[in-house]
C-alpha positions in Angstrom: 199.8 1.0 117.8 198.0 0.5 121.0 195.0 -1.8 121.5 192.5 0.8 121.5 193.8 2.2 118.2 194.0 -1.1 116.6 190.4 -1.9 117.6 189.4 1.5 116.3 190.9 1.0 113.0 190.0 -2.8 112.6 186.3 -1.8 113.1 186.6 0.3 109.9 187.8 -2.9 107.8 185.5 -4.8 105.5 183.7 -7.7 107.0 184.9 -6.8 110.7 183.9 -9.2 113.3 184.4 -10.3 116.8 183.1 -12.7 119.4 180.6 -9.9 119.8 180.9 -10.2 123.6 183.7 -9.9 126.1 185.5 -13.1 127.0 184.7 -14.7 130.2 187.4 -14.8 132.7 187.1 -18.7 132.8 187.6 -18.7 129.0 190.9 -16.9 129.4 192.2 -18.9 132.2 191.3 -22.1 130.3 193.7 -21.0 127.5 196.5 -20.3 130.2 195.7 -23.6 132.0 195.4 -25.9 129.0 198.6 -24.5 127.3 200.5 -24.0 130.6 201.3 -20.3 129.9 200.8 -16.8 131.1 199.4 -14.5 128.3 201.0 -11.2 127.5 199.0 -8.1 129.1 198.2 -6.7 125.6 197.0 -10.0 124.2 194.9 -10.8 127.3 193.1 -7.3 127.2 192.3 -8.0 123.5 190.7 -11.2 124.0 189.0 -10.1 127.1 187.4 -6.9 125.4 186.4 -8.8 122.2 187.3 -12.4 122.2 189.1 -12.6 118.8 189.2 -10.1 115.9 189.0 -10.4 112.2 188.1 -8.9 108.8 188.4 -9.8 105.1 191.6 -12.0 104.9 192.9 -11.4 108.4 192.1 -12.8 112.0 193.7 -12.6 115.3 192.8 -15.8 117.2 191.5 -15.6 120.7 188.3 -16.9 122.5 185.8 -18.3 119.9 183.1 -20.6 119.6 184.5 -21.7 116.2 187.5 -23.8 116.0 188.9 -21.6 113.2 189.6 -18.7 115.3 190.3 -20.3 118.6 193.9 -19.8 119.8 193.6 -22.8 122.3 192.3 -25.2 119.6 194.8 -24.1 117.0 197.8 -24.3 119.2 196.8 -27.7 120.4 196.2 -28.9 116.9 199.5 -27.5 115.8 201.5 -28.9 118.5 200.0 -32.3 117.9 200.5 -32.1 114.1 204.1 -31.0 114.2 205.0 -33.5 116.8 204.1 -36.3 114.5 206.8 -35.4 112.3 209.8 -34.7 114.5 212.5 -35.5 111.9 210.9 -33.2 109.3 209.5 -30.2 111.2 210.8 -28.1 114.3 208.3 -28.5 117.4 206.1 -25.6 118.2 207.6 -23.4 121.0 206.6 -24.5 124.4 205.8 -21.0 125.8 203.1 -19.2 123.6 200.2 -19.7 121.6 199.2 -19.5 117.7 197.4 -16.2 117.2 196.9 -15.9 113.4 197.1 -18.1 110.1 199.5 -16.9 107.5 201.5 -17.7 104.4 198.8 -20.2 103.0 199.1 -22.7 106.0 201.7 -21.1 108.2 201.1 -19.4 111.5 202.1 -16.5 113.8 203.1 -17.5 117.2 203.0 -15.1 120.4 205.6 -15.9 122.9 204.2 -16.1 126.6 205.4 -14.5 129.7 207.4 -17.7 130.6 209.7 -17.3 127.4 212.9 -15.4 127.0 211.2 -13.9 124.0 208.0 -12.8 125.7 205.8 -10.7 123.7 207.5 -11.3 120.3 205.6 -12.8 117.6 207.2 -15.3 115.3 205.9 -16.2 111.8 206.3 -19.8 110.5 206.1 -20.7 106.9 204.9 -24.0 105.5 207.3 -23.5 102.6 210.3 -23.3 105.1 209.2 -26.5 106.9 207.4 -24.4 109.5 210.7 -22.7 110.7 210.5 -19.2 111.9 211.0 -16.9 108.9 210.3 -13.3 110.5 209.3 -11.8 113.7 207.8 -8.7 115.4 209.2 -7.3 118.5 205.8 -6.8 120.1 202.0 -7.2 119.5 201.7 -3.5 119.1 204.2 -3.7 116.0 202.2 -6.5 114.7 199.1 -4.4 115.0 200.7 -1.6 112.9 201.6 -4.3 110.2 197.9 -5.6 110.0 196.3 -2.1 109.9 198.8 0.0 108.1 200.8 -2.6 106.3 204.1 -1.4 107.9 207.0 -3.6 107.1 208.3 -3.5 110.6 209.3 -7.3 111.0 212.7 -8.6 111.3 213.8 -11.2 109.1 215.5 -14.6 110.4 218.9 -15.4 109.2 219.6 -19.1 108.8 
């Protein structure tokens, strides 16, 4: 599902909300600069258009005035948190950013353009010590999952 379709269907969801303005270029560049990444084109377009998007029980982080839905603040916080326990938890991948909370304390991570996995989204579960448990090939596939409940992810074998 492309970005326009995603936003069209998301607007129909109960309690739909966004930043209610376009993200400023400086806000987008701040994410890239502070995290030392290059955002994927679709994700960049999403946050430039609406900042972030959410509805009842679902949120795709981005530019937000609230810490809860800020990809920058969430990624920095999770990097710091996981780094405190190097013997217990894997570090957060270097190239990318957290775009969603899932699994009652887990997160979805979008790989940036610097990564060999550029554009993929990995899901990390607290029940599995924050290791990757599944992934989507692209943000567009992740949109299908969010909007239509399509089970289009890949399980990670250990």
